[in-house]
C-alpha positions in Angstrom: 0.0 0.0 0.0 1.7 3.2 -1.2 1.2 6.5 0.6 0.8 8.2 -2.8 -2.5 6.2 -3.3 -4.1 8.2 -0.5 -2.7 11.5 -1.8 -4.3 10.9 -5.1 -7.5 9.7 -3.6 -8.0 12.8 -1.4 -6.1 15.4 -3.5 -9.1 17.7 -3.7 -9.4 17.8 0.1 -5.7 18.5 0.5 -5.9 21.1 -2.3 -8.7 22.9 -0.5 -6.8 22.7 2.8 -3.7 24.1 1.2 -5.8 27.0 -0.2 -7.0 27.6 3.3 -3.4 27.7 4.5 -2.6 30.3 1.8 -5.5 32.5 2.9 -4.7 32.1 6.6 -1.0 32.9 6.1 -1.9 35.8 3.7 -4.1 37.3 6.4 -1.3 36.9 8.9 1.0 38.8 6.6 -1.5 41.7 6.4 -1.1 42.4 10.1 2.4 43.9 9.9 1.3 46.0 6.9 -1.6 47.4 9.0 0.8 48.0 11.9 3.2 49.9 9.5 0.4 52.2 8.3 -0.9 52.9 11.8 2.7 53.9 12.9 3.6 55.9 9.8 0.3 57.3 8.7 -1.8 57.6 11.8 0.8 58.3 14.5 3.6 59.7 12.3 1.6 61.9 9.9 -1.5 62.4 12.0 -4.0 60.9 9.5 -6.4 59.9 12.2 -9.2 59.3 9.7 -7.4 56.1 8.6 -7.4 54.6 12.2 -11.0 53.3 12.1 -10.7 51.6 8.7 -7.4 50.0 9.7 -8.9 48.7 13.0 -11.8 47.2 11.0 -9.2 45.5 8.8 -7.6 44.0 11.9 -11.0 42.7 13.0 -11.7 41.2 9.6 -8.3 39.6 9.5 -9.0 38.0 12.8 -12.5 36.7 11.7 -11.1 35.5 8.4 -8.2 33.7 10.0 -10.6 31.9 12.4 -12.9 30.7 9.6 -10.1 29.5 7.2 -8.0 28.2 10.1 -11.0 26.0 11.2 -11.5 24.8 7.6 -7.8 24.0 7.3 -7.8 22.0 10.6 -11.0 20.2 9.8 -9.9 19.0 6.4 -6.6 17.7 7.6 -8.1 16.0 10.6 -11.0 14.4 8.8 -8.9 13.2 5.8 -6.1 11.8 8.1 -8.7 10.0 10.2 -10.1 8.4 7.1 -6.7 7.4 5.8 -5.6 5.9 9.1 -8.9 4.0 9.5 -8.6 2.7 5.9 -4.9 1.8 6.3 -5.5 0.0 9.6 -8.4 -1.9 8.0 -6.4 -2.9 4.9 -3.4 -3.9 7.1 -5.6 -6.0 9.4 -7.4 -7.6 6.4 -4.0 -8.3 4.7 -2.7 -9.9 7.9 -5.8 -12.1 8.0 -5.1 -13.4 4.5 -1.6 -14.5 5.4 -0.9 -18.2 5.9 -0.2 -19.9 9.2 3.6 -20.0 8.5 3.7 -16.2 8.7 2.3 -16.3 12.2 4.9 -19.0 13.1 7.6 -16.4 12.4 6.0 -13.2 13.6 4.9 -12.7 17.2 1.7 -11.1 18.3 3.2 -8.1 20.0 5.0 -7.0 16.9 1.9 -7.3 14.8 -0.1 -5.3 17.4 2.6 -2.6 17.2 2.2 -2.4 13.4 -1.6 -2.2 13.5 -1.8 0.3 16.3 1.4 2.4 17.0 2.8 2.5 13.5 -0.5 3.4 11.9 -0.9 6.1 14.5 2.4 7.7 13.4 1.4 7.7 9.8 -1.9 9.2 11.0 0.1 12.0 12.6 2.1 12.4 9.4 -1.0 12.9 7.3 -2.5 15.2 9.9 -0.7 17.9 11.8 2.8 17.0 10.6 2.0 17.4 6.9 -0.2 20.4 7.7 2.6 22.2 9.6 5.2 21.3 7.0 3.1 22.8 4.2 2.2 25.8 6.4 5.9 26.3 7.3 6.8 26.4 3.6 4.0 28.7 2.6 4.4 30.9 5.7 8.2 31.3 5.2 7.9 31.9 1.5 5.3 34.7 1.8 7.2 36.3 4.8 10.5 36.3 2.8 8.6 37.9 -0.2 7.2 40.6 2.1 10.5 41.2 3.7 12.3 41.5 0.4 9.8 44.2 -0.8 10.1 46.1 2.5 13.9 46.4 2.5 16.5 44.3 0.7 19.2 45.0 3.2 17.2 43.7 6.2 16.1 40.8 4.0 19.6 39.5 4.1 19.4 38.7 7.8 16.8 35.9 7.6 18.3 34.7 4.3 21.6 34.0 6.1 19.9 32.4 9.1 17.6 30.0 7.3 20.3 27.8 5.6 21.9 27.3 9.0 18.5 26.1 10.3 18.1 23.8 7.3 21.6 22.2 7.8 20.8 21.5 11.4 17.5 19.9 10.4 19.2 17.6 8.0 21.8 16.6 10.6 19.0 16.0 13.1 17.0 13.8 10.7 20.0 11.6 10.0 20.7 11.1 13.7 17.1 10.3 14.5 16.3 8.0 11.6 18.2 4.9 12.9 17.1 5.6 16.5 13.4 5.5 15.5 13.9 2.2 13.7 15.3 0.7 17.0 12.6 2.3 19.1 9.9 0.8 16.9 11.5 -2.7 17.2 11.9 -2.4 20.9 8.3 -1.2 21.3 7.2 -4.4 19.5 9.3 -6.5 21.8 7.8 -4.8 24.9 4.3 -5.4 23.5 5.1 -9.1 23.0 6.5 -9.6 26.5 3.5 -7.8 28.1 1.0 -9.7 26.0 2.5 -13.1 26.7 2.8 -12.4 30.5 -0.8 -11.1 30.8 -2.2 -13.9 28.7 -0.2 -16.5 30.7 -0.4 -14.9 34.1 -1.7 -18.1 35.7 1.2 -20.1 34.4 3.6 -17.4 35.7 2.1 -17.5 39.2 1.9 -21.3 39.2 5.6 -21.5 38.7 6.3 -18.5 40.9 8.1 -16.8 38.0 6.9 -13.3 38.8 10.4 -12.1 39.7 12.0 -13.6 36.6 9.3 -12.2 34.3 9.5 -8.7 35.9 13.3 -8.7 35.4 12.9 -9.8 31.8 10.4 -7.0 31.2 12.6 -4.5 33.0 15.6 -5.4 30.9 13.7 -4.7 27.7 12.1 -1.6 29.3 15.6 -0.4 30.2 16.6 -0.8 26.5 13.5 1.1 25.4 14.4 3.8 28.0 18.0 4.0 26.7 16.8 4.4 23.1 14.4 7.2 24.1 17.2 8.8 26.1 19.4 8.7 23.0 16.6 10.4 21.1 16.4 13.0 23.8 20.1 13.6 23.8 20.1 14.2 20.0 17.2 16.6 20.4 18.7 18.5 23.4 22.0 18.8 21.4 20.3 20.4 18.4 17.2 22.1 19.8 19.2 24.9 21.6 20.9 25.7 18.3 17.6 26.1 16.6 16.4 28.4 19.5 19.6 30.4 19.4 19.2 31.2 15.8 15.5 32.0 16.1 15.9 34.2 19.2 18.9 36.0 17.7 17.1 36.8 14.4 14.6 39.5 15.8 17.4 41.0 17.9 19.7 41.4 15.0 16.9 42.9 12.9 16.1 45.4 15.6 19.7 46.5 15.9 20.4 46.6 12.2 17.0 48.0 11.4 17.3 50.7 14.1 20.6 51.8 12.5 18.9 52.0 9.0 16.0 54.0 10.6 18.5 56.5 12.2 20.2 56.8 8.8 16.8 57.6 7.2 16.8 54.6 4.9 13.6 53.2 6.3 10.7 54.5 8.4 9.8 53.5 11.9 6.7 51.7 10.6 8.8 49.6 8.2 11.1 48.6 11.1 8.0 47.6 13.2 6.6 45.6 10.3 10.0 43.9 9.8 10.3 43.0 13.5 6.8 41.6 13.4 7.7 39.5 10.3 10.8 38.3 12.0 8.8 37.2 15.0 6.5 35.3 12.6 9.3 33.6 10.9 10.9 32.3 14.1 8.2 29.7 14.9 8.6 27.9 11.5 12.3 27.7 12.1 11.8 26.3 15.6 9.2 23.8 14.2 11.7 22.4 11.7 13.5 20.2 14.3 10.3 18.9 15.8 8.7 18.3 12.4 11.9 16.5 11.2 11.6 14.3 14.3 8.0 13.4 13.6 8.6 12.8 9.9 11.5 10.5 10.7 9.2 8.5 13.0 6.5 8.2 10.4 9.0 7.1 7.7 10.3 4.4 10.0 6.7 3.2 10.7 5.9 3.2 7.0 8.8 0.9 6.3 7.6 -1.6 8.9 4.0 -1.5 7.5 5.2 -1.8 3.9 7.2 -4.9 4.9 4.0 -6.6 6.1 2.1 -5.6 2.9 5.0 -7.1 0.9 4.2 -10.5 2.5 2.2 -12.8 0.3 0.2 -15.9 1.6 2.1 -19.1 0.9 -1.2 -20.9 0.7 -3.4 -19.4 -2.0 -6.6 -20.3 -3.9 -6.1 -21.8 -7.3 -6.8 -19.5 -10.2 -9.8 -21.6 -11.2 -10.8 -23.4 -8.0 -13.1 -26.5 -8.1 -16.4 -25.8 -6.4 -18.1 -29.0 -5.2 -21.9 -29.0 -5.2 -21.8 -31.0 -2.0 -19.0 -32.3 0.2 -19.6 -35.8 1.6 -16.4 -36.1 3.6 -14.5 -38.8 1.6 -10.8 -38.2 2.6 -7.8 -39.9 1.2 -4.0 -39.3 1.9 -1.8 -40.6 -0.8 2.0 -40.9 -0.2 2.0 -37.7 1.8 5.3 -36.2 2.9 5.3 -33.0 4.9 8.1 -30.8 6.3 8.5 -27.4 8.0 11.7 -25.4 7.6 13.5 -28.5 6.2 12.4 -30.7 9.1 10.4 -33.8 8.1 7.2 -34.1 10.0 5.2 -36.7 8.0 6.5 -39.4 5.7 4.6 -41.6 3.3 1.2 -41.2 5.0 -1.5 -43.3 3.3 -5.0 -43.9 4.4 -8.6 -43.8 3.0 -11.5 -42.5 5.2 -14.8 -43.1 3.5 -17.6 -40.6 4.1 -19.4 -41.1 7.3 -16.7 -43.3 8.8 -14.4 -42.6 11.8 -10.6 -42.8 12.0 -8.6 -42.7 15.2 -5.1 -41.3 15.2 -2.7 -42.1 18.1 0.9 -41.6 18.8 3.4 -40.1 21.1 3.7 -36.3 21.5 5.4 -34.9 18.4 4.6 -38.0 16.2 2.8 -35.8 13.7 -0.9 -36.3 14.7 -1.9 -32.6 14.5 0.1 -32.1 11.3 -2.3 -34.4 9.5 -5.1 -31.9 10.4 -3.0 -28.9 9.4 -2.4 -30.5 6.0 -6.0 -31.5 5.6 -7.2 -27.9 6.1 -4.3 -26.6 4.0 -2.8 -24.5 6.7 0.4 -25.9 5.1 0.9 -27.7 1.8 2.4 -31.1 1.5 5.9 -31.6 0.1 5.1 -34.8 -1.8 1.9 -36.8 -2.4 -1.6 -35.5 -2.4 -4.6 -35.1 -0.1 -8.0 -35.8 -1.7 -11.4 -34.7 -0.6 -14.3 -36.4 -2.4 -11.8 -37.4 -5.0 -10.4 -33.9 -5.7 -6.9 -32.7 -4.7 -7.5 -30.1 -2.0 -5.0 -27.8 -3.8 -7.6 -27.5 -6.5 -10.5 -26.7 -4.1 -11.7 -23.3 -3.0 -10.0 -22.6 0.4 -13.1 -21.2 2.0 -15.3 -24.2 0.9 -12.5 -26.6 2.1 -12.2 -25.1 5.6 -16.0 -24.5 6.0 -16.4 -28.3 5.4 -14.4 -29.1 8.6 -15.6 -28.6 12.2 -12.4 -28.5 14.3 -12.1 -28.9 18.0 -8.5 -27.8 18.6 -6.1 -29.1 21.2 -5.5 -25.6 22.4 -9.1 -24.4 23.0 -9.6 -20.7 22.0 -12.7 -18.9 23.1 -13.3 -15.2 22.4 -14.3 -12.6 25.0 -18.0 -12.8 24.1 -21.1 -14.6 25.2 -21.2 -18.4 25.1 -24.0 -18.1 22.5 -21.8 -16.1 20.1 -18.8 -18.4 20.7 -20.8 -21.4 19.6 -22.2 -19.6 16.6 -18.6 -18.8 15.4 -18.7 -21.4 12.6 -21.9 -20.1 11.0 -22.8 -17.0 12.9 -25.6 -15.8 10.6 -27.3 -19.2 10.1 -27.3 -20.9 13.5 -30.4 -20.3 15.6 -30.3 -20.0 19.4 -32.2 -23.3 19.9 -29.5 -25.0 17.8 -26.9 -23.6 20.1 -28.7 -25.0 23.1 -29.1 -28.4 21.4 -25.4 -28.6 20.5 -24.3 -27.7 24.0 -26.6 -30.3 25.5 -25.0 -32.9 23.2 -21.6 -31.6 24.3 -22.6 -32.1 28.0 -22.1 -28.4 28.6 -25.7 -27.3 29.3 -25.7 -28.4 33.0 -22.9 -25.9 34.1 -24.0 -23.2 31.7 -27.6 -23.2 33.0 -26.3 -22.7 36.5 -24.8 -19.4 35.5 -26.8 -16.2 36.1 -26.9 -15.2 32.4 -26.8 -18.8 31.2 -26.1 -18.9 27.4 -25.7 -15.1 27.3 -22.9 -15.2 29.9 -19.9 -13.3 28.7 -16.7 -15.4 29.2 -13.4 -13.8 29.7 -10.4 -13.6 27.3 -9.6 -17.1 26.1 -12.3 -18.5 28.4 -10.8 -17.2 31.6 -13.0 -18.2 34.5 -13.9 -21.6 33.0 -12.2 -24.9 33.7 -10.3 -26.8 31.0 -13.1 -29.3 30.8 -15.8 -26.6 30.5 -13.9 -24.9 27.7 -13.5 -28.2 25.8 -17.2 -28.9 26.1 -18.1 -25.5 24.7 -15.6 -26.0 21.9 -17.2 -29.4 21.1 -20.6 -27.8 21.1 -19.3 -25.2 18.7 -18.1 -27.9 16.3 -21.4 -29.8 16.6 -23.5 -26.7 15.9 -21.5 -26.0 12.7 -22.9 -29.2 11.2 -20.0 -29.6 8.8 -19.5 -32.9 6.9 -16.1 -33.5 8.6 -15.6 -33.4 12.3 -12.1 -33.3 13.7 -11.4 -33.7 17.5 -7.7 -33.0 18.3 -7.2 -34.4 21.8 -10.4 -32.6 22.7 -11.5 -34.7 25.7 -8.3 -34.7 27.6 -9.6 -32.5 30.4 -12.9 -34.4 30.8 -13.7 -37.1 33.3 -14.3 -40.6 32.0 -18.1 -40.5 32.4 -18.5 -37.1 30.5 -16.1 -38.4 27.8 -18.2 -41.5 27.4 -21.4 -39.5 27.1 -19.7 -37.3 24.4 -18.5 -40.4 22.6 -22.1 -41.6 22.4 -23.1 -38.3 20.9 -20.4 -38.5 18.3 -21.3 -42.0 17.4 -24.9 -40.8 16.8 -23.7 -38.3 14.2 -24.5 -40.5 11.2 -23.2 -39.2 7.9 -20.4 -37.2 9.5 -16.8 -38.1 8.7 -14.9 -38.1 12.0 -11.1 -37.8 12.7 -10.3 -38.4 16.4 -6.8 -37.6 17.6 -6.3 -38.7 21.1 -3.9 -40.2 23.7 -6.7 -42.1 25.4 -7.6 -45.5 24.1 -11.2 -44.8 25.2 -11.5 -42.0 22.6 -10.6 -44.1 19.6 -11.5 -47.7 20.4 -14.8 -47.5 18.5 -13.3 -46.0 15.3 -13.6 -47.9 12.0 -9.8 -47.7 11.7 -7.0 -46.6 14.0 -3.6 -45.6 12.8 -0.7 -45.3 15.2 2.0 -42.8 14.3 5.7 -43.0 15.2 8.2 -40.4 14.1 5.9 -39.1 11.4 5.1 -42.5 9.8 2.3 -45.0 10.2 3.7 -47.7 12.4 0.5 -49.7 13.0 -3.1 -49.6 11.7 -6.3 -51.6 12.1 -9.3 -51.8 14.4 -9.1 -51.8 18.2 -9.2 -55.6 18.4 -6.7 -56.1 15.5 -4.2 -53.8 17.1 -4.5 -55.5 20.5 -3.8 -58.9 18.9 -0.6 -57.5 17.3 0.7 -56.6 20.8 2.7 -53.7 19.4 2.7 -49.9 20.2 -1.0 -49.7 20.5 -1.1 -52.7 22.8 1.6 -51.1 25.0 -0.4 -47.9 25.2 -3.5 -49.9 26.1 -1.6 -51.8 28.9 -0.1 -48.6 30.2 -3.7 -47.1 30.6 -5.6 -50.2 31.6 -2.9 -52.6 32.9 -3.5 -51.9 36.6 -7.3 -52.3 36.1 -6.9 -55.6 34.3 -4.6 -56.9 37.0 -7.1 -55.9 39.7 -9.9 -57.6 37.8 -7.9 -60.8 37.6 -7.2 -60.7 41.3 -10.9 -60.1 42.1 -11.9 -63.1 39.9 -9.2 -65.3 41.5 -10.5 -64.4 45.0 -14.1 -65.2 44.1 -12.9 -68.7 43.1 
């Protein structure tokens, strides 16, 4: 997104605002002329009849300046607000289009800084910074023109002073450019640390890591402080020089102009007008350093934002996607290899899951279970092989249709800070009715604890489900997936926080979902034992496959897992039977 796009789009508003600046500055330049005539004509020559008209002109100048000053401010403010809102929206929408691998490499705090702080700096650049820069140029140009026509000798004084100010401004900008880049980066890091610690405050307290986390934050905060101090040192080094030149300018004009008045080269009124002009030209000179500072900050922020806009999603829709009339949920993995950053995650994965059937996926942590789901939903693309949905390679399908066809209960449950009702409607917000939400949550065994709440289904839950237990969050998440009524249901270790009785009840509900293709990823045997087929992953490959009974007969990895979970119970049962006999 180029800044020039907005300048072209709102050129007429900026043109009108610049016209208002011309009028406002022009009216300002009339004041010294009126002062000169009052001193020379009214006071010096006694032409008192001119006093009333001149005072009326002063009044009109004030009224005109108020009107056009307001129009100038309003146009810059309104246009810059539109630009910042549009830029923030486009940036957020662009971030939403990026693939999962982008978020693997960029932390939340940094992205928050780009969307909020950096857009705010560009907002400033389009608002008062640009307004003042234009006004400084117009103001200075008109003053210099007026000074030149009043007296060419006195005109030399500001002409000599202004290049000195310009040189200082360039030096200041060069010093501040690099510092602002570092400040922006450190601000993103601080946001990340704060966001992580606030989101994970329970973990921090559980491990008594408050002191460590405070020290980590303070170390980065110290770096942020040092960078801001570096900025302040640069400003304090150059700002006094700006002020020295601007304060000395009127003094030199008074001294030199006084000499020319004594010599009879100019009138007292001309000297008064020149002094007033010199006072008017000092504020633009003083503003140059501050404006350079703000402009450098905006340029640094623009670079950061352009870097994000330059990112393209690695997973994109095909040019001519296949749109299926109906998705039944027939899934097939053919010789699938998958890797991330050169590390192999899945190797030679083959299985066929007919529509309406259930497959269970087991394996140790890191075996690649969740990666199968990531590949199925095209969060990532496979390296080799293909994934078929209803006989069509998912790379040829429309991404939206593909992902809408899957109801996913993730391992890491995420609930938004909203009502339970709205959280459940997330899959199909506009088409799910309230009674369907209640029905889905009953099937997910969540209605009992929800109906004990004061607001029941309209209860607003905290960020990420704060205030709910792990099991309660999982049940709401399962209810959300059921309410979506997608042809494919994926449960990624979604009952790990539930007791055995509740899990059994949910399993019965899932078994009753005829016509729904189900993928159940779990560590518990109880979650997958009724699946039509179970695959057991080891190091990214399928080590074993079959039904529950088939795998027990093999006495392999699945059998070892079964014995680890039920061995003690089986031994106890044998002992009870032996005692009875």
